GUROMAR-44994 format. One record per residue (C-alpha): residue in one letter; x, y negated, z. Coordinates in steps of 0.25 Angstrom, whole numbers, plus 2048, in hexadecimal, padded with zeros to 3 digits. Example, Ala and Ser with C-alpha at 12.3 -4.5 7.8 and 13.67 -1.06 7.14 Angstrom:
A83181281F;S83780481D;
This chain:
M8007FF7FF;R80A7F6803;R8117FA7F7;T8077F67EE;I8037E87F6;M8127E57F4;F80F7E87E5;C8047DD7E3;A80A7D37EA;V8147D37E1;V80A7D57D5;A8057C77DA;L8117C17DB;T8157C47CE;S80A7BF7C8;L80A7B17D0;A8197B07CD;S8157B07BC;A80A7AA7BD;G80B79E7B4;V8047917AB;V7F87967A2;T7EF790799;M7E478879F;A7DB783794;T7DC77F785;F7D677B778;Q7DA77C76B;D7D8770762;P7C876F75F;S7CB764753;E7CB769747;S7D275B743;G7D974E747;A7CA747743;N7C574C750;P7D074B75A;L7D274C767;F7DA74376C;M7DF733769;I7ED72F76D;D7EE71F76B;S7FC71D76A;D7FA70D76A;N7F470D776;G7F971B77D;L7ED72177E;I7E872E77F;D7D973377C;G7D474177B;G7C874A77A;W7BE752775;S7AE74D776;D7A375A779;S79C75676D;K7A975C765;L7AC76D763;D7B6776763;L7BE773770;N7C0780777;L7C677F784;D7CB78E789;I7CE78E799;T7D8797794;Y7DB79B7A6;A7CD79E7A7;D7C97A3799;V7BE79A796;V7BB79178B;Y7B4786789;N7AD78377B;D7AD775775;A7B2770783;W7B5761781;F7BF757789;V7C374978D;M7CE745791;S7D273679A;T7DB72C790;L7E972C791;T7F2722790;Y80072278C;G80B71B787;G80671C778;G80E72276D;Y80F72F76A;S812734777;G814731786;T80C734793;T7FE731797;S7F872D7A2;A7EF7357AB;G7E273B7A8;N7DB74A7A6;V7D375179C;K7C575879E;F7BF764796;F7B1766796;A7A8771792;D79F76E784;G794767787;D795763795;A792754796;S7997537A5;T7A574F7A6;E7A77507B4;T7A97607B4;P7B57647A8;I7B77717A6;L7C676F7A6;E7CC7617AC;I7DB75D7AB;S7E17517B2;F7EF74C7AE;S7F87407B3;S7FC73F7A6;A800744799;Y80A74678C;L807741781;N81274A77A;P81D74476E;G81F749760;G819743758;I809741754;T80974F74E;S81075875A;Q809750766;E800757773;L7FA750780;F80275978B;F80075A799;T80975E7A3;G80F75B7B1;I80B75D7C1;N7FE7547BF;I7F475D7B6;T7E77637BC;I7DF76E7B5;L7D07707BA;G7C77787B4;V7BA7807B7;D7C078B7B3;I7CE78A7BA;S7CB78C7CA;E7DB78D7CC;D7E47837CF;L7EF7817C5;T7FE77C7C4;E8077767B8;E7FA7717AF;A7FE76C7A1;F7F6769795;G7F5763789;F7F076077C;T7F776276D;F7F4759764;A7EF75D755;N7E9755748;Q7EE74974D;V7E873D746;L7F172E745;V7E672574A;P7E7716742;G7EA70A74B;N7F2711758;N7FD719753;G7F572475C;F7EE731754;T7E273A758;A7E574A75B;T7DD75575C;S7E375F767;A7E576D76F;F7E576F77E;T7ED778788;S7EF779796;S7F578079F;A7F97837AF;A7FD78C7B9;V7F37927C2;V7F57927D2;P7F379F7D7;E7E77A17DF;P7E77A17EF;A7E77B17EF;T7F07B27E7;M7F87AA7EC;A7F57B37FA;L7FA7BE7F3;F8087B97EE;G8097B47FE;I8077C3802;G80F7C87F6;G81B7C07FC;L81A7C280B;M81A7D4806;L8257D17FE;R82C7CD80B;R8297D6814;K82D7E180A;K8397DB809;N83B7DA818;S8377E981B;
């Protein structure tokens, strides 16, 4: 019996040690062309606006971690400010995703808050809006666990120059990731495993 318990504890320790960052939520670019963009980047005034209204279709939000898909979802994003041009660090904000037909904007299915983002340089054909750092929070109705190492980003495509402000519009795909904090019961097993290892070493 003692050997069996010891083996279970070691398995738990190994599982915890191998836990890593996983995909939390993602969507493929819902727009067929640059005529129906998700983002507007005003390079002259240093403004970034993003969103996909409820009246539009084909944004299928895949909560990969929970194995749940929301078809024809929509999202809004805070207007972000930055120094202008084709790259730079933005102000704080949030992105909120909602289910199709949900008129209420108080209970999003997924909400991400952040202290800043980075408009990645590289020219108009290879840009992305990337979010990473210690001040990102990902919350969702299908995500009950505590998260750490949160990161997410929008990868631009179908960029179209906007005459008059040196900016552009873009369609976009989205992905997010995080590491899941072990539940208390798992942490307790971790502690038991460590205690049993110490006892065996001392016997």
